[in-house]
mmCIF file of the N, C-alpha and C atoms, coordinates in Angstrom:
data_MODEL
# 
_entry.id   MODEL 
# 
loop_
_atom_site.group_PDB 
_atom_site.id 
_atom_site.type_symbol 
_atom_site.label_atom_id 
_atom_site.label_alt_id 
_atom_site.label_comp_id 
_atom_site.label_asym_id 
_atom_site.label_entity_id 
_atom_site.label_seq_id 
_atom_site.pdbx_PDB_ins_code 
_atom_site.Cartn_x 
_atom_site.Cartn_y 
_atom_site.Cartn_z 
_atom_site.occupancy 
_atom_site.B_iso_or_equiv 
_atom_site.pdbx_formal_charge 
_atom_site.auth_seq_id 
_atom_site.auth_comp_id 
_atom_site.auth_asym_id 
_atom_site.auth_atom_id 
_atom_site.pdbx_PDB_model_num 
ATOM 1   N N  . MET A 1 1  ? -192.490 133.842 -129.260 1.00 0.00 ? 1  MET A N  1 
ATOM 2   C CA . MET A 1 1  ? -193.113 134.865 -130.043 1.00 0.00 ? 1  MET A CA 1 
ATOM 3   C C  . MET A 1 1  ? -193.720 135.943 -129.140 1.00 0.00 ? 1  MET A C  1 
ATOM 4   N N  . LEU A 1 2  ? -194.333 135.535 -128.037 1.00 0.00 ? 2  LEU A N  1 
ATOM 5   C CA . LEU A 1 2  ? -194.938 136.506 -127.128 1.00 0.00 ? 2  LEU A CA 1 
ATOM 6   C C  . LEU A 1 2  ? -193.884 137.448 -126.550 1.00 0.00 ? 2  LEU A C  1 
ATOM 7   N N  . ILE A 1 3  ? -192.749 136.899 -126.192 1.00 0.00 ? 3  ILE A N  1 
ATOM 8   C CA . ILE A 1 3  ? -191.676 137.742 -125.636 1.00 0.00 ? 3  ILE A CA 1 
ATOM 9   C C  . ILE A 1 3  ? -191.156 138.695 -126.698 1.00 0.00 ? 3  ILE A C  1 
ATOM 10  N N  . GLU A 1 4  ? -190.980 138.218 -127.906 1.00 0.00 ? 4  GLU A N  1 
ATOM 11  C CA . GLU A 1 4  ? -190.501 139.075 -128.986 1.00 0.00 ? 4  GLU A CA 1 
ATOM 12  C C  . GLU A 1 4  ? -191.468 140.225 -129.263 1.00 0.00 ? 4  GLU A C  1 
ATOM 13  N N  . ASN A 1 5  ? -192.755 140.015 -128.976 1.00 0.00 ? 5  ASN A N  1 
ATOM 14  C CA . ASN A 1 5  ? -193.767 141.045 -129.177 1.00 0.00 ? 5  ASN A CA 1 
ATOM 15  C C  . ASN A 1 5  ? -194.080 141.810 -127.893 1.00 0.00 ? 5  ASN A C  1 
ATOM 16  N N  . SER A 1 6  ? -193.185 141.708 -126.930 1.00 0.00 ? 6  SER A N  1 
ATOM 17  C CA . SER A 1 6  ? -193.300 142.411 -125.638 1.00 0.00 ? 6  SER A CA 1 
ATOM 18  C C  . SER A 1 6  ? -194.574 142.064 -124.877 1.00 0.00 ? 6  SER A C  1 
ATOM 19  N N  . ARG A 1 7  ? -195.055 140.862 -125.044 1.00 0.00 ? 7  ARG A N  1 
ATOM 20  C CA . ARG A 1 7  ? -196.224 140.375 -124.294 1.00 0.00 ? 7  ARG A CA 1 
ATOM 21  C C  . ARG A 1 7  ? -195.717 139.451 -123.187 1.00 0.00 ? 7  ARG A C  1 
ATOM 22  N N  . PHE A 1 8  ? -194.943 140.054 -122.297 1.00 0.00 ? 8  PHE A N  1 
ATOM 23  C CA . PHE A 1 8  ? -194.195 139.307 -121.294 1.00 0.00 ? 8  PHE A CA 1 
ATOM 24  C C  . PHE A 1 8  ? -195.091 138.529 -120.333 1.00 0.00 ? 8  PHE A C  1 
ATOM 25  N N  . GLY A 1 9  ? -196.134 139.165 -119.816 1.00 0.00 ? 9  GLY A N  1 
ATOM 26  C CA . GLY A 1 9  ? -197.046 138.478 -118.910 1.00 0.00 ? 9  GLY A CA 1 
ATOM 27  C C  . GLY A 1 9  ? -197.750 137.313 -119.579 1.00 0.00 ? 9  GLY A C  1 
ATOM 28  N N  . ALA A 1 10 ? -198.146 137.503 -120.833 1.00 0.00 ? 10 ALA A N  1 
ATOM 29  C CA . ALA A 1 10 ? -198.841 136.450 -121.577 1.00 0.00 ? 10 ALA A CA 1 
ATOM 30  C C  . ALA A 1 10 ? -197.949 135.242 -121.842 1.00 0.00 ? 10 ALA A C  1 
ATOM 31  N N  . ALA A 1 11 ? -196.650 135.431 -121.807 1.00 0.00 ? 11 ALA A N  1 
ATOM 32  C CA . ALA A 1 11 ? -195.712 134.338 -122.070 1.00 0.00 ? 11 ALA A CA 1 
ATOM 33  C C  . ALA A 1 11 ? -195.572 133.389 -120.885 1.00 0.00 ? 11 ALA A C  1 
ATOM 34  N N  . VAL A 1 12 ? -195.950 133.832 -119.704 1.00 0.00 ? 12 VAL A N  1 
ATOM 35  C CA . VAL A 1 12 ? -195.715 133.032 -118.494 1.00 0.00 ? 12 VAL A CA 1 
ATOM 36  C C  . VAL A 1 12 ? -196.461 131.701 -118.526 1.00 0.00 ? 12 VAL A C  1 
ATOM 37  N N  . ALA A 1 13 ? -197.744 131.701 -118.840 1.00 0.00 ? 13 ALA A N  1 
ATOM 38  C CA . ALA A 1 13 ? -198.528 130.460 -118.798 1.00 0.00 ? 13 ALA A CA 1 
ATOM 39  C C  . ALA A 1 13 ? -197.990 129.396 -119.755 1.00 0.00 ? 13 ALA A C  1 
ATOM 40  N N  . PRO A 1 14 ? -197.783 129.702 -121.040 1.00 0.00 ? 14 PRO A N  1 
ATOM 41  C CA . PRO A 1 14 ? -197.274 128.638 -121.919 1.00 0.00 ? 14 PRO A CA 1 
ATOM 42  C C  . PRO A 1 14 ? -195.858 128.185 -121.550 1.00 0.00 ? 14 PRO A C  1 
ATOM 43  N N  . LEU A 1 15 ? -195.039 129.113 -121.087 1.00 0.00 ? 15 LEU A N  1 
ATOM 44  C CA . LEU A 1 15 ? -193.685 128.721 -120.682 1.00 0.00 ? 15 LEU A CA 1 
ATOM 45  C C  . LEU A 1 15 ? -193.726 127.825 -119.447 1.00 0.00 ? 15 LEU A C  1 
ATOM 46  N N  . THR A 1 16 ? -194.593 128.142 -118.524 1.00 0.00 ? 16 THR A N  1 
ATOM 47  C CA . THR A 1 16 ? -194.720 127.313 -117.329 1.00 0.00 ? 16 THR A CA 1 
ATOM 48  C C  . THR A 1 16 ? -195.248 125.935 -117.688 1.00 0.00 ? 16 THR A C  1 
ATOM 49  N N  . ARG A 1 17 ? -196.209 125.866 -118.604 1.00 0.00 ? 17 ARG A N  1 
ATOM 50  C CA . ARG A 1 17 ? -196.721 124.563 -119.061 1.00 0.00 ? 17 ARG A CA 1 
ATOM 51  C C  . ARG A 1 17 ? -195.607 123.748 -119.723 1.00 0.00 ? 17 ARG A C  1 
ATOM 52  N N  . ALA A 1 18 ? -194.777 124.390 -120.520 1.00 0.00 ? 18 ALA A N  1 
ATOM 53  C CA . ALA A 1 18 ? -193.660 123.685 -121.167 1.00 0.00 ? 18 ALA A CA 1 
ATOM 54  C C  . ALA A 1 18 ? -192.685 123.158 -120.127 1.00 0.00 ? 18 ALA A C  1 
ATOM 55  N N  . TRP A 1 19 ? -192.413 123.969 -119.124 1.00 0.00 ? 19 TRP A N  1 
ATOM 56  C CA . TRP A 1 19 ? -191.498 123.558 -118.064 1.00 0.00 ? 19 TRP A CA 1 
ATOM 57  C C  . TRP A 1 19 ? -192.059 122.347 -117.315 1.00 0.00 ? 19 TRP A C  1 
ATOM 58  N N  . LEU A 1 20 ? -193.339 122.391 -116.978 1.00 0.00 ? 20 LEU A N  1 
ATOM 59  C CA . LEU A 1 20 ? -193.960 121.273 -116.271 1.00 0.00 ? 20 LEU A CA 1 
ATOM 60  C C  . LEU A 1 20 ? -194.009 120.022 -117.138 1.00 0.00 ? 20 LEU A C  1 
ATOM 61  N N  . ALA A 1 21 ? -194.322 120.184 -118.413 1.00 0.00 ? 21 ALA A N  1 
ATOM 62  C CA . ALA A 1 21 ? -194.375 119.037 -119.326 1.00 0.00 ? 21 ALA A CA 1 
ATOM 63  C C  . ALA A 1 21 ? -193.005 118.395 -119.502 1.00 0.00 ? 21 ALA A C  1 
ATOM 64  N N  . SER A 1 22 ? -191.955 119.191 -119.411 1.00 0.00 ? 22 SER A N  1 
ATOM 65  C CA . SER A 1 22 ? -190.602 118.650 -119.590 1.00 0.00 ? 22 SER A CA 1 
ATOM 66  C C  . SER A 1 22 ? -190.239 117.657 -118.493 1.00 0.00 ? 22 SER A C  1 
ATOM 67  N N  . ARG A 1 23 ? -190.925 117.708 -117.386 1.00 0.00 ? 23 ARG A N  1 
ATOM 68  C CA . ARG A 1 23 ? -190.668 116.763 -116.290 1.00 0.00 ? 23 ARG A CA 1 
ATOM 69  C C  . ARG A 1 23 ? -191.013 115.335 -116.682 1.00 0.00 ? 23 ARG A C  1 
ATOM 70  N N  . GLU A 1 24 ? -191.843 115.175 -117.701 1.00 0.00 ? 24 GLU A N  1 
ATOM 71  C CA . GLU A 1 24 ? -192.257 113.851 -118.162 1.00 0.00 ? 24 GLU A CA 1 
ATOM 72  C C  . GLU A 1 24 ? -191.253 113.246 -119.149 1.00 0.00 ? 24 GLU A C  1 
ATOM 73  N N  . LEU A 1 25 ? -190.294 114.038 -119.585 1.00 0.00 ? 25 LEU A N  1 
ATOM 74  C CA . LEU A 1 25 ? -189.322 113.590 -120.581 1.00 0.00 ? 25 LEU A CA 1 
ATOM 75  C C  . LEU A 1 25 ? -188.072 113.028 -119.912 1.00 0.00 ? 25 LEU A C  1 
ATOM 76  N N  . PRO A 1 26 ? -187.296 112.233 -120.649 1.00 0.00 ? 26 PRO A N  1 
ATOM 77  C CA . PRO A 1 26 ? -186.019 111.780 -120.104 1.00 0.00 ? 26 PRO A CA 1 
ATOM 78  C C  . PRO A 1 26 ? -185.137 112.995 -119.761 1.00 0.00 ? 26 PRO A C  1 
ATOM 79  N N  . GLU A 1 27 ? -184.342 112.861 -118.729 1.00 0.00 ? 27 GLU A N  1 
ATOM 80  C CA . GLU A 1 27 ? -183.539 113.986 -118.244 1.00 0.00 ? 27 GLU A CA 1 
ATOM 81  C C  . GLU A 1 27 ? -182.643 114.585 -119.322 1.00 0.00 ? 27 GLU A C  1 
ATOM 82  N N  . TYR A 1 28 ? -182.046 113.756 -120.170 1.00 0.00 ? 28 TYR A N  1 
ATOM 83  C CA . TYR A 1 28 ? -181.143 114.298 -121.180 1.00 0.00 ? 28 TYR A CA 1 
ATOM 84  C C  . TYR A 1 28 ? -181.874 115.183 -122.196 1.00 0.00 ? 28 TYR A C  1 
ATOM 85  N N  . VAL A 1 29 ? -183.162 114.967 -122.380 1.00 0.00 ? 29 VAL A N  1 
ATOM 86  C CA . VAL A 1 29 ? -183.973 115.814 -123.258 1.00 0.00 ? 29 VAL A CA 1 
ATOM 87  C C  . VAL A 1 29 ? -184.508 117.009 -122.480 1.00 0.00 ? 29 VAL A C  1 
ATOM 88  N N  . ALA A 1 30 ? -184.992 116.750 -121.295 1.00 0.00 ? 30 ALA A N  1 
ATOM 89  C CA . ALA A 1 30 ? -185.611 117.786 -120.468 1.00 0.00 ? 30 ALA A CA 1 
ATOM 90  C C  . ALA A 1 30 ? -184.633 118.904 -120.118 1.00 0.00 ? 30 ALA A C  1 
ATOM 91  N N  . ARG A 1 31 ? -183.382 118.595 -119.913 1.00 0.00 ? 31 ARG A N  1 
ATOM 92  C CA . ARG A 1 31 ? -182.396 119.592 -119.501 1.00 0.00 ? 31 ARG A CA 1 
ATOM 93  C C  . ARG A 1 31 ? -182.356 120.761 -120.485 1.00 0.00 ? 31 ARG A C  1 
ATOM 94  N N  . ASN A 1 32 ? -182.347 120.486 -121.766 1.00 0.00 ? 32 ASN A N  1 
ATOM 95  C CA . ASN A 1 32 ? -182.315 121.555 -122.773 1.00 0.00 ? 32 ASN A CA 1 
ATOM 96  C C  . ASN A 1 32 ? -183.589 122.391 -122.749 1.00 0.00 ? 32 ASN A C  1 
ATOM 97  N N  . ILE A 1 33 ? -184.713 121.738 -122.542 1.00 0.00 ? 33 ILE A N  1 
ATOM 98  C CA . ILE A 1 33 ? -185.988 122.453 -122.491 1.00 0.00 ? 33 ILE A CA 1 
ATOM 99  C C  . ILE A 1 33 ? -186.042 123.324 -121.252 1.00 0.00 ? 33 ILE A C  1 
ATOM 100 N N  . VAL A 1 34 ? -185.680 122.777 -120.117 1.00 0.00 ? 34 VAL A N  1 
ATOM 101 C CA . VAL A 1 34 ? -185.694 123.532 -118.860 1.00 0.00 ? 34 VAL A CA 1 
ATOM 102 C C  . VAL A 1 34 ? -184.787 124.749 -118.965 1.00 0.00 ? 34 VAL A C  1 
ATOM 103 N N  . ASP A 1 35 ? -183.599 124.575 -119.501 1.00 0.00 ? 35 ASP A N  1 
ATOM 104 C CA . ASP A 1 35 ? -182.667 125.702 -119.645 1.00 0.00 ? 35 ASP A CA 1 
ATOM 105 C C  . ASP A 1 35 ? -183.244 126.786 -120.554 1.00 0.00 ? 35 ASP A C  1 
ATOM 106 N N  . ALA A 1 36 ? -183.832 126.376 -121.670 1.00 0.00 ? 36 ALA A N  1 
ATOM 107 C CA . ALA A 1 36 ? -184.406 127.345 -122.608 1.00 0.00 ? 36 ALA A CA 1 
ATOM 108 C C  . ALA A 1 36 ? -185.595 128.072 -121.995 1.00 0.00 ? 36 ALA A C  1 
ATOM 109 N N  . VAL A 1 37 ? -186.478 127.340 -121.331 1.00 0.00 ? 37 VAL A N  1 
ATOM 110 C CA . VAL A 1 37 ? -187.647 127.954 -120.705 1.00 0.00 ? 37 VAL A CA 1 
ATOM 111 C C  . VAL A 1 37 ? -187.227 128.903 -119.590 1.00 0.00 ? 37 VAL A C  1 
ATOM 112 N N  . ALA A 1 38 ? -186.263 128.490 -118.784 1.00 0.00 ? 38 ALA A N  1 
ATOM 113 C CA . ALA A 1 38 ? -185.784 129.353 -117.697 1.00 0.00 ? 38 ALA A CA 1 
ATOM 114 C C  . ALA A 1 38 ? -185.234 130.652 -118.256 1.00 0.00 ? 38 ALA A C  1 
ATOM 115 N N  . ASP A 1 39 ? -184.483 130.573 -119.332 1.00 0.00 ? 39 ASP A N  1 
ATOM 116 C CA . ASP A 1 39 ? -183.916 131.784 -119.912 1.00 0.00 ? 39 ASP A CA 1 
ATOM 117 C C  . ASP A 1 39 ? -185.013 132.683 -120.487 1.00 0.00 ? 39 ASP A C  1 
ATOM 118 N N  . LEU A 1 40 ? -186.025 132.087 -121.108 1.00 0.00 ? 40 LEU A N  1 
ATOM 119 C CA . LEU A 1 40 ? -187.143 132.879 -121.628 1.00 0.00 ? 40 LEU A CA 1 
ATOM 120 C C  . LEU A 1 40 ? -187.929 133.538 -120.496 1.00 0.00 ? 40 LEU A C  1 
ATOM 121 N N  . LEU A 1 41 ? -188.119 132.824 -119.399 1.00 0.00 ? 41 LEU A N  1 
ATOM 122 C CA . LEU A 1 41 ? -188.800 133.420 -118.252 1.00 0.00 ? 41 LEU A CA 1 
ATOM 123 C C  . LEU A 1 41 ? -187.985 134.578 -117.672 1.00 0.00 ? 41 LEU A C  1 
ATOM 124 N N  . ARG A 1 42 ? -186.672 134.437 -117.658 1.00 0.00 ? 42 ARG A N  1 
ATOM 125 C CA . ARG A 1 42 ? -185.809 135.543 -117.205 1.00 0.00 ? 42 ARG A CA 1 
ATOM 126 C C  . ARG A 1 42 ? -185.958 136.751 -118.130 1.00 0.00 ? 42 ARG A C  1 
ATOM 127 N N  . ARG A 1 43 ? -185.995 136.499 -119.430 1.00 0.00 ? 43 ARG A N  1 
ATOM 128 C CA . ARG A 1 43 ? -186.179 137.598 -120.391 1.00 0.00 ? 43 ARG A CA 1 
ATOM 129 C C  . ARG A 1 43 ? -187.521 138.282 -120.182 1.00 0.00 ? 43 ARG A C  1 
ATOM 130 N N  . ALA A 1 44 ? -188.553 137.501 -119.960 1.00 0.00 ? 44 ALA A N  1 
ATOM 131 C CA . ALA A 1 44 ? -189.874 138.066 -119.726 1.00 0.00 ? 44 ALA A CA 1 
ATOM 132 C C  . ALA A 1 44 ? -189.877 138.908 -118.453 1.00 0.00 ? 44 ALA A C  1 
ATOM 133 N N  . TYR A 1 45 ? -189.285 138.393 -117.399 1.00 0.00 ? 45 TYR A N  1 
ATOM 134 C CA . TYR A 1 45 ? -189.237 139.124 -116.132 1.00 0.00 ? 45 TYR A CA 1 
ATOM 135 C C  . TYR A 1 45 ? -188.471 140.435 -116.303 1.00 0.00 ? 45 TYR A C  1 
ATOM 136 N N  . ALA A 1 46 ? -187.384 140.391 -117.043 1.00 0.00 ? 46 ALA A N  1 
ATOM 137 C CA . ALA A 1 46 ? -186.605 141.612 -117.291 1.00 0.00 ? 46 ALA A CA 1 
ATOM 138 C C  . ALA A 1 46 ? -187.415 142.620 -118.095 1.00 0.00 ? 46 ALA A C  1 
ATOM 139 N N  . GLY A 1 47 ? -188.295 142.144 -118.966 1.00 0.00 ? 47 GLY A N  1 
ATOM 140 C CA . GLY A 1 47 ? -189.102 143.023 -119.803 1.00 0.00 ? 47 GLY A CA 1 
ATOM 141 C C  . GLY A 1 47 ? -190.236 143.698 -119.064 1.00 0.00 ? 47 GLY A C  1 
ATOM 142 N N  . ASP A 1 48 ? -190.853 142.983 -118.124 1.00 0.00 ? 48 ASP A N  1 
ATOM 143 C CA . ASP A 1 48 ? -191.975 143.551 -117.360 1.00 0.00 ? 48 ASP A CA 1 
ATOM 144 C C  . ASP A 1 48 ? -192.135 142.742 -116.075 1.00 0.00 ? 48 ASP A C  1 
ATOM 145 N N  . ALA A 1 49 ? -191.342 143.090 -115.085 1.00 0.00 ? 49 ALA A N  1 
ATOM 146 C CA . ALA A 1 49 ? -191.297 142.332 -113.834 1.00 0.00 ? 49 ALA A CA 1 
ATOM 147 C C  . ALA A 1 49 ? -192.665 142.240 -113.164 1.00 0.00 ? 49 ALA A C  1 
ATOM 148 N N  . ALA A 1 50 ? -193.408 143.326 -113.113 1.00 0.00 ? 50 ALA A N  1 
ATOM 149 C CA . ALA A 1 50 ? -194.693 143.330 -112.420 1.00 0.00 ? 50 ALA A CA 1 
ATOM 150 C C  . ALA A 1 50 ? -195.698 142.407 -113.098 1.00 0.00 ? 50 ALA A C  1 
ATOM 151 N N  . ALA A 1 51 ? -195.827 142.497 -114.409 1.00 0.00 ? 51 ALA A N  1 
ATOM 152 C CA . ALA A 1 51 ? -196.785 141.654 -115.135 1.00 0.00 ? 51 ALA A CA 1 
ATOM 153 C C  . ALA A 1 51 ? -196.415 140.183 -115.039 1.00 0.00 ? 51 ALA A C  1 
ATOM 154 N N  . VAL A 1 52 ? -195.130 139.896 -115.160 1.00 0.00 ? 52 VAL A N  1 
ATOM 155 C CA . VAL A 1 52 ? -194.680 138.507 -115.083 1.00 0.00 ? 52 VAL A CA 1 
ATOM 156 C C  . VAL A 1 52 ? -194.891 137.961 -113.674 1.00 0.00 ? 52 VAL A C  1 
ATOM 157 N N  . ALA A 1 53 ? -194.571 138.739 -112.657 1.00 0.00 ? 53 ALA A N  1 
ATOM 158 C CA . ALA A 1 53 ? -194.765 138.295 -111.276 1.00 0.00 ? 53 ALA A CA 1 
ATOM 159 C C  . ALA A 1 53 ? -196.241 138.023 -111.003 1.00 0.00 ? 53 ALA A C  1 
ATOM 160 N N  . ASP A 1 54 ? -197.109 138.914 -111.456 1.00 0.00 ? 54 ASP A N  1 
ATOM 161 C CA . ASP A 1 54 ? -198.548 138.721 -111.260 1.00 0.00 ? 54 ASP A CA 1 
ATOM 162 C C  . ASP A 1 54 ? -199.034 137.443 -111.943 1.00 0.00 ? 54 ASP A C  1 
ATOM 163 N N  . GLU A 1 55 ? -198.657 137.257 -113.194 1.00 0.00 ? 55 GLU A N  1 
ATOM 164 C CA . GLU A 1 55 ? -199.102 136.082 -113.949 1.00 0.00 ? 55 GLU A CA 1 
ATOM 165 C C  . GLU A 1 55 ? -198.497 134.809 -113.378 1.00 0.00 ? 55 GLU A C  1 
ATOM 166 N N  . PHE A 1 56 ? -197.248 134.870 -112.946 1.00 0.00 ? 56 PHE A N  1 
ATOM 167 C CA . PHE A 1 56 ? -196.602 133.699 -112.356 1.00 0.00 ? 56 PHE A CA 1 
ATOM 168 C C  . PHE A 1 56 ? -197.353 133.262 -111.099 1.00 0.00 ? 56 PHE A C  1 
ATOM 169 N N  . ARG A 1 57 ? -197.786 134.227 -110.288 1.00 0.00 ? 57 ARG A N  1 
ATOM 170 C CA . ARG A 1 57 ? -198.570 133.910 -109.083 1.00 0.00 ? 57 ARG A CA 1 
ATOM 171 C C  . ARG A 1 57 ? -199.906 133.264 -109.453 1.00 0.00 ? 57 ARG A C  1 
ATOM 172 N N  . VAL A 1 58 ? -200.545 133.774 -110.508 1.00 0.00 ? 58 VAL A N  1 
ATOM 173 C CA . VAL A 1 58 ? -201.823 133.204 -110.948 1.00 0.00 ? 58 VAL A CA 1 
ATOM 174 C C  . VAL A 1 58 ? -201.625 131.761 -111.424 1.00 0.00 ? 58 VAL A C  1 
ATOM 175 N N  . VAL A 1 59 ? -200.597 131.543 -112.210 1.00 0.00 ? 59 VAL A N  1 
ATOM 176 C CA . VAL A 1 59 ? -200.369 130.233 -112.826 1.00 0.00 ? 59 VAL A CA 1 
ATOM 177 C C  . VAL A 1 59 ? -199.868 129.202 -111.818 1.00 0.00 ? 59 VAL A C  1 
ATOM 178 N N  . THR A 1 60 ? -198.959 129.616 -110.928 1.00 0.00 ? 60 THR A N  1 
ATOM 179 C CA . THR A 1 60 ? -198.310 128.652 -110.035 1.00 0.00 ? 60 THR A CA 1 
ATOM 180 C C  . THR A 1 60 ? -198.752 128.746 -108.581 1.00 0.00 ? 60 THR A C  1 
ATOM 181 N N  . GLY A 1 61 ? -199.327 129.866 -108.200 1.00 0.00 ? 61 GLY A N  1 
ATOM 182 C CA . GLY A 1 61 ? -199.666 130.080 -106.801 1.00 0.00 ? 61 GLY A CA 1 
ATOM 183 C C  . GLY A 1 61 ? -198.464 130.434 -105.947 1.00 0.00 ? 61 GLY A C  1 
ATOM 184 N N  . GLN A 1 62 ? -197.359 130.762 -106.604 1.00 0.00 ? 62 GLN A N  1 
ATOM 185 C CA . GLN A 1 62 ? -196.112 131.066 -105.899 1.00 0.00 ? 62 GLN A CA 1 
ATOM 186 C C  . GLN A 1 62 ? -195.546 132.398 -106.370 1.00 0.00 ? 62 GLN A C  1 
ATOM 187 N N  . ASP A 1 63 ? -194.670 132.953 -105.546 1.00 0.00 ? 63 ASP A N  1 
ATOM 188 C CA . ASP A 1 63 ? -193.944 134.151 -105.957 1.00 0.00 ? 63 ASP A CA 1 
ATOM 189 C C  . ASP A 1 63 ? -192.867 133.772 -106.959 1.00 0.00 ? 63 ASP A C  1 
ATOM 190 N N  . VAL A 1 64 ? -192.415 134.752 -107.710 1.00 0.00 ? 64 VAL A N  1 
ATOM 191 C CA . VAL A 1 64 ? -191.340 134.537 -108.687 1.00 0.00 ? 64 VAL A CA 1 
ATOM 192 C C  . VAL A 1 64 ? -190.097 134.037 -107.951 1.00 0.00 ? 64 VAL A C  1 
ATOM 193 N N  . PRO A 1 65 ? -189.500 132.934 -108.411 1.00 0.00 ? 65 PRO A N  1 
ATOM 194 C CA . PRO A 1 65 ? -188.289 132.434 -107.766 1.00 0.00 ? 65 PRO A CA 1 
ATOM 195 C C  . PRO A 1 65 ? -187.094 133.354 -108.036 1.00 0.00 ? 65 PRO A C  1 
ATOM 196 N N  . THR A 1 66 ? -186.122 133.301 -107.164 1.00 0.00 ? 66 THR A N  1 
ATOM 197 C CA . THR A 1 66 ? -184.934 134.144 -107.277 1.00 0.00 ? 66 THR A CA 1 
ATOM 198 C C  . THR A 1 66 ? -184.225 133.948 -108.613 1.00 0.00 ? 66 THR A C  1 
ATOM 199 N N  . TRP A 1 67 ? -184.152 132.709 -109.105 1.00 0.00 ? 67 TRP A N  1 
ATOM 200 C CA . TRP A 1 67 ? -183.432 132.454 -110.360 1.00 0.00 ? 67 TRP A CA 1 
ATOM 201 C C  . TRP A 1 67 ? -184.051 133.203 -111.532 1.00 0.00 ? 67 TRP A C  1 
ATOM 202 N N  . MET A 1 68 ? -185.355 133.468 -111.466 1.00 0.00 ? 68 MET A N  1 
ATOM 203 C CA . MET A 1 68 ? -186.017 134.156 -112.574 1.00 0.00 ? 68 MET A CA 1 
ATOM 204 C C  . MET A 1 68 ? -185.616 135.637 -112.630 1.00 0.00 ? 68 MET A C  1 
ATOM 205 N N  . LYS A 1 69 ? -185.190 136.160 -111.516 1.00 0.00 ? 69 LYS A N  1 
ATOM 206 C CA . LYS A 1 69 ? -184.805 137.569 -111.449 1.00 0.00 ? 69 LYS A CA 1 
ATOM 207 C C  . LYS A 1 69 ? -183.386 137.812 -111.965 1.00 0.00 ? 69 LYS A C  1 
ATOM 208 N N  . ALA A 1 70 ? -182.635 136.750 -112.187 1.00 0.00 ? 70 ALA A N  1 
ATOM 209 C CA . ALA A 1 70 ? -181.268 136.864 -112.705 1.00 0.00 ? 70 ALA A CA 1 
ATOM 210 C C  . ALA A 1 70 ? -181.294 137.219 -114.175 1.00 0.00 ? 70 ALA A C  1 
ATOM 211 N N  . PRO A 1 71 ? -180.272 137.913 -114.659 1.00 0.00 ? 71 PRO A N  1 
ATOM 212 C CA . PRO A 1 71 ? -180.217 138.251 -116.107 1.00 0.00 ? 71 PRO A CA 1 
ATOM 213 C C  . PRO A 1 71 ? -180.239 136.990 -116.962 1.00 0.00 ? 71 PRO A C  1 
ATOM 214 N N  . HIS A 1 72 ? -180.868 137.101 -118.142 1.00 0.00 ? 72 HIS A N  1 
ATOM 215 C CA . HIS A 1 72 ? -180.896 135.940 -119.027 1.00 0.00 ? 72 HIS A CA 1 
ATOM 216 C C  . HIS A 1 72 ? -179.522 135.702 -119.621 1.00 0.00 ? 72 HIS A C  1 
ATOM 217 N N  . SER A 1 73 ? -179.324 134.535 -120.172 1.00 0.00 ? 73 SER A N  1 
ATOM 218 C CA . SER A 1 73 ? -178.037 134.103 -120.715 1.00 0.00 ? 73 SER A CA 1 
ATOM 219 C C  . SER A 1 73 ? -177.546 135.038 -121.800 1.00 0.00 ? 73 SER A C  1 
ATOM 220 N N  . ALA A 1 74 ? -176.272 135.335 -121.779 1.00 0.00 ? 74 ALA A N  1 
ATOM 221 C CA . ALA A 1 74 ? -175.656 136.191 -122.794 1.00 0.00 ? 74 ALA A CA 1 
ATOM 222 C C  . ALA A 1 74 ? -175.673 135.526 -124.164 1.00 0.00 ? 74 ALA A C  1 
ATOM 223 N N  . THR A 1 75 ? -175.858 134.196 -124.205 1.00 0.00 ? 75 THR A N  1 
ATOM 224 C CA . THR A 1 75 ? -175.877 133.489 -125.488 1.00 0.00 ? 75 THR A CA 1 
ATOM 225 C C  . THR A 1 75 ? -177.238 133.557 -126.153 1.00 0.00 ? 75 THR A C  1 
ATOM 226 N N  . GLU A 1 76 ? -178.254 133.967 -125.416 1.00 0.00 ? 76 GLU A N  1 
ATOM 227 C CA . GLU A 1 76 ? -179.592 134.070 -125.997 1.00 0.00 ? 76 GLU A CA 1 
ATOM 228 C C  . GLU A 1 76 ? -179.782 135.435 -126.617 1.00 0.00 ? 76 GLU A C  1 
ATOM 229 N N  . GLY A 1 77 ? -180.655 135.514 -127.634 1.00 0.00 ? 77 GLY A N  1 
ATOM 230 C CA . GLY A 1 77 ? -180.947 136.739 -128.339 1.00 0.00 ? 77 GLY A CA 1 
ATOM 231 C C  . GLY A 1 77 ? -181.565 137.723 -127.507 1.00 0.00 ? 77 GLY A C  1 
# 
């Protein structure tokens, strides 16, 4: 919802929490969540790279990974 409302930076924290929480799930379940979250993070980065990079650093203490800078999946809205 945050991404759909162009609140790209605000989407980083909940998406990152979902990604981290998926590590606790069985791999066959987690794979779908990880793929969906990664694509949403790519969409957010494409929408506002600076805000997403700043928030990602705050949330994770790391720079935006290279995979996040790639275009989001053509199958996603």
